[in-house]
C-alpha positions in Angstrom: -14.8 -14.3 -19.7 -13.1 -12.0 -17.3 -16.0 -11.7 -14.9 -16.2 -15.5 -14.7 -12.5 -15.8 -13.8 -12.9 -13.1 -11.2 -16.0 -14.8 -9.7 -14.1 -18.1 -9.6 -11.2 -16.3 -7.8 -8.8 -17.6 -10.4 -5.1 -17.2 -10.3 -3.1 -16.2 -13.3 -4.9 -13.0 -14.5 -2.8 -10.7 -16.6 -3.7 -7.1 -17.2 -2.0 -4.2 -19.1 -2.3 -0.7 -17.8 -2.6 2.4 -20.0 -2.9 6.1 -19.3 -5.1 8.0 -21.8 -3.5 10.9 -23.7 -3.3 14.4 -22.2 -6.3 16.7 -22.9 -3.9 18.9 -24.8 -3.2 16.2 -27.4 -4.9 17.0 -30.7 -7.4 14.7 -32.3 -5.1 13.3 -35.0 -2.4 12.5 -32.4 -4.9 10.8 -30.1 -6.0 8.5 -32.9 -2.4 7.7 -33.7 -1.6 6.9 -30.1 -4.6 4.6 -29.7 -3.8 2.8 -32.9 -0.2 2.2 -31.7 -1.5 0.9 -28.4 -3.9 -1.5 -30.1 -1.1 -2.8 -32.4 1.2 -3.5 -29.4 -1.5 -5.6 -27.7 -2.4 -7.5 -30.9 -2.0 -11.3 -30.4 -1.2 -11.0 -26.6 -3.8 -12.9 -24.6 -4.3 -10.4 -21.8 -7.4 -10.7 -19.6 -8.1 -7.0 -19.2 -7.0 -3.5 -20.1 -6.7 -1.1 -17.2 -7.4 2.5 -18.1 -6.1 4.9 -15.5 -7.8 8.1 -14.1 -4.8 10.3 -13.4 -5.1 13.0 -10.7 -2.7 15.7 -9.5 -2.3 14.3 -5.9 -0.6 17.6 -4.9 -2.0 17.3 -1.4 -0.5 13.9 -0.8 3.1 15.0 -0.3 5.1 18.2 0.1 7.7 16.8 -2.3 8.0 18.6 -5.7 6.4 16.5 -8.5 9.1 15.1 -10.9 6.9 15.6 -14.0 4.4 18.5 -14.3 0.7 17.5 -14.1 -1.5 17.8 -17.2 -5.0 16.3 -17.1 -5.7 13.4 -19.4 -8.8 12.3 -21.2 -11.2 10.4 -18.9 -10.6 6.7 -19.2 -14.3 5.9 -20.0 -14.4 8.4 -22.9 -11.0 7.2 -24.2 -12.3 3.7 -24.1 -15.5 4.5 -26.0 -14.1 6.9 -28.6 -10.7 5.3 -29.4 -10.5 1.7 -28.1 -14.0 0.4 -28.8 -12.8 -2.1 -31.5 -10.1 -3.5 -29.1 -11.7 -6.8 -28.0 -10.2 -6.8 -24.5 -12.4 -6.1 -21.4 -11.8 -2.5 -20.3 -11.4 -1.8 -16.6 -12.1 1.8 -15.9 -10.3 3.5 -13.0 -12.3 6.2 -11.3 -10.8 8.6 -8.8 -13.3 9.9 -6.3 -10.9 12.2 -4.5 -12.1 15.4 -6.1 -15.8 14.5 -6.2 -18.7 15.1 -3.9 -21.7 12.8 -3.7 -23.7 14.6 -6.3 -20.8 14.6 -8.8 -20.1 10.9 -8.3 -23.8 10.1 -8.6 -23.9 11.9 -11.9 -20.8 9.9 -13.1 -22.4 6.6 -12.1 -25.7 7.4 -13.9 -23.8 8.6 -17.0 -21.7 5.4 -17.3 -24.0 2.5 -16.9 -22.2 0.8 -19.8 -19.1 0.3 -17.7 -18.5 -3.4 -17.0 -15.5 -3.3 -14.7 -14.2 -0.4 -12.6 -11.6 0.3 -9.9 -12.5 3.1 -7.5 -9.5 5.1 -6.2 -9.9 7.0 -2.9 -8.7 10.4 -1.9 -4.9 10.8 -1.7 -5.2 12.8 1.5 -7.5 13.7 4.4 -7.6 17.3 3.0 -9.5 16.0 -0.1 -12.1 14.2 2.0 -12.6 17.3 4.2 -13.2 19.4 1.0 -15.7 16.9 -0.6 -17.2 15.2 2.4 -17.2 12.1 0.3 -15.3 8.9 1.0 -14.4 5.7 -0.8 -16.9 3.9 1.5 -19.6 6.3 0.3 -18.7 5.5 -3.3 -19.0 1.8 -2.7 -22.5 2.3 -1.2 -23.6 4.4 -4.2 -22.3 1.8 -6.6 -24.4 -0.9 -4.8 -27.5 1.3 -5.1 -27.1 2.6 -8.6 -24.8 0.3 -10.6 -24.7 -3.1 -8.9 -24.3 -4.8 -12.3 -20.6 -4.0 -12.9 -17.6 -5.8 -11.4 -15.8 -3.7 -8.8 -12.1 -3.8 -8.0 -10.0 -2.1 -5.4 -6.6 -0.7 -4.9 -4.0 -2.1 -2.6 -0.6 -0.6 -1.5 1.9 -3.1 0.0 4.1 -0.3 1.3 1.2 1.0 3.4 1.1 -2.4 5.1 4.7 -1.9 6.3 3.8 1.5 7.6 0.4 0.7 9.2 0.2 -3.1 9.4 -3.5 -3.2 8.4 -3.5 -3.5 4.6 -4.9 -7.0 4.8 -7.8 -5.7 6.9 -8.4 -3.1 4.2 -8.7 -5.8 1.6 -11.3 -7.7 3.6 -13.2 -4.5 4.3 -13.2 -3.7 0.6 -14.3 -7.2 -0.2 -17.3 -6.7 2.2 -18.1 -3.5 0.3 -18.2 -5.4 -3.1 -14.6 -5.5 -4.4 -13.9 -8.8 -6.2 -10.3 -8.2 -7.2 -7.5 -5.9 -6.2 -4.8 -4.1 -8.2 -1.6 -3.1 -6.4 0.5 0.0 -6.8 3.7 -0.8 -8.7 5.8 -3.2 -6.6 9.6 -3.2 -6.2 9.8 -4.2 -2.5 9.4 -8.0 -2.0 9.5 -7.6 1.7 6.4 -5.4 1.7 4.6 -7.7 -0.8 5.3 -10.9 1.1 4.3 -9.4 4.4 1.0 -8.4 2.9 0.3 -11.7 1.3 1.2 -13.6 4.4 -1.1 -11.6 6.7 -3.9 -11.7 4.0 -3.6 -15.5 3.8 -3.4 -16.3 7.5 -6.1 -13.9 8.4 -8.4 -15.5 5.9 -7.5 -18.9 7.3 -8.1 -17.9 10.9 -11.4 -16.2 10.1 -12.8 -18.5 7.4 -12.7 -15.7 4.8 -12.4 -15.9 1.0 -9.3 -14.7 -0.8 -9.9 -12.5 -3.9 -7.3 -12.1 -6.7 -4.5 -9.6 -6.1 -3.1 -8.2 -9.3 0.5 -7.0 -8.8 1.6 -4.1 -10.9 5.1 -4.3 -12.6 6.5 -1.2 -14.3 9.9 -1.0 -16.1 12.0 2.1 -15.4 14.3 3.5 -18.0 15.9 6.5 -16.3 16.7 8.1 -13.0 14.0 10.7 -13.6 11.4 8.0 -14.1 12.7 6.3 -10.9 12.4 9.5 -8.9 8.8 10.0 -10.3 7.9 6.5 -9.2 9.2 7.3 -5.7 7.2 10.5 -5.7 4.1 8.4 -6.4 4.9 6.5 -3.2 6.5 3.4 -4.7 9.0 1.9 -2.3 12.3 1.2 -4.1 14.8 -0.6 -1.7 18.1 1.3 -1.3 20.1 -1.7 -2.7 17.9 -1.8 -5.8 18.0 2.0 -6.2 21.8 1.8 -6.1 21.9 -1.1 -8.6 19.6 0.7 -11.1 21.4 4.0 -10.7 24.8 2.5 -11.5 23.6 0.1 -14.2 24.9 0.6 -17.7 21.4 -0.1 -19.0 18.9 0.9 -16.3 15.9 -0.2 -18.5 17.2 -3.7 -19.1 18.1 -4.1 -15.4 14.6 -2.9 -14.3 12.9 -5.4 -16.7 15.0 -8.3 -15.3 14.2 -7.1 -11.8 10.4 -7.1 -12.6 10.7 -10.6 -13.9 12.5 -11.7 -10.8 9.8 -10.1 -8.6 7.1 -11.8 -10.6 8.8 -15.2 -10.2 9.2 -14.7 -6.5 5.6 -13.6 -6.0 4.4 -16.6 -8.0 6.4 -19.0 -6.0 5.3 -17.5 -2.7 1.6 -17.4 -3.6 1.5 -20.9 -5.2 2.6 -22.6 -1.9 -0.4 -21.0 -0.1 -2.8 -21.1 -3.1 -3.3 -17.3 -3.0 -4.9 -16.1 -6.3 -2.6 -13.6 -7.8 -1.9 -12.1 -11.2 0.0 -9.2 -12.8 -0.6 -5.8 -14.4 2.1 -4.5 -16.6 2.3 -0.7 -17.1 4.7 2.0 -18.2 4.7 5.3 -16.2 6.7 6.9 -19.0 5.7 8.1 -22.5 9.1 7.2 -23.9 9.0 4.7 -26.7 11.8 2.5 -25.3 10.1 2.2 -21.9 6.7 1.5 -23.6 8.3 -1.2 -25.8 10.0 -2.7 -22.7 6.6 -2.9 -20.9 5.1 -4.7 -23.9 7.9 -7.2 -24.0 7.6 -7.7 -20.2 3.9 -8.3 -20.8 4.7 -11.0 -23.3 7.1 -12.6 -20.8 4.6 -12.5 -17.9 1.9 -14.0 -20.1 4.4 -16.9 -20.8 5.0 -17.3 -17.0 1.3 -17.3 -16.2 -0.4 -18.9 -19.2 2.4 -20.9 -20.9 1.7 -19.2 -24.3 
């Protein structure tokens, strides 16, 4: 069971990340999309299915968004209505950035059947000023009203390079009840290794437990997708950007890059016995990129589980 693996701080967890269909998608199309998603995952021994809660994030940056924002179905509703027969634990992302205390309390009370969730904080200080509600507040309410479900947190290796305190955020979130972490998509090994190193040595120096970090890998099939990933705040090293930009097959190149990153993270973490895993996602709705993410998932499962 997933909760037992998380409680045991096991290494080797493998997740797959999905974005629910847009709210503008008609009922027949939603059903078709869900069926295709279930078929792709059939026979792949993943530990959990991440269902994202997509927000606009317009206040996070002044840069123009690469793809226009259209709200999606909520992950909890999509899970119940379209994926209930998929026998994989569902991990529900919940963005608290646009919610105040009363609204989040209402969500908690209306979703007592949720077993796993990852809370996502505000994307900017402006959001917090508008709602007067923080990620810390959400953690406290969760303890009070829904202490039964397993809580995960978000980690951003690039933020560690900018601020140098991402490992401290991990320990603070652990103290607030987070038992695993999911990273933003990683392409920069330098950021990732720096975070893992500080996380490990800080735990060693302060006699603290290490909880699993699930690193997200996402194939990229076009320059437009690559630019969107950068808009999301994903750090793509210049040398890698150049290699992908000039590649004859950008999708194949990015998949090979993702596998190399996974191998390097595994090697680094194994030496220090840091519990890690991977989440495979596709930020695109294009069939070839989704197919590539599914194949990458199979490859990562082989890396981690030998099956």
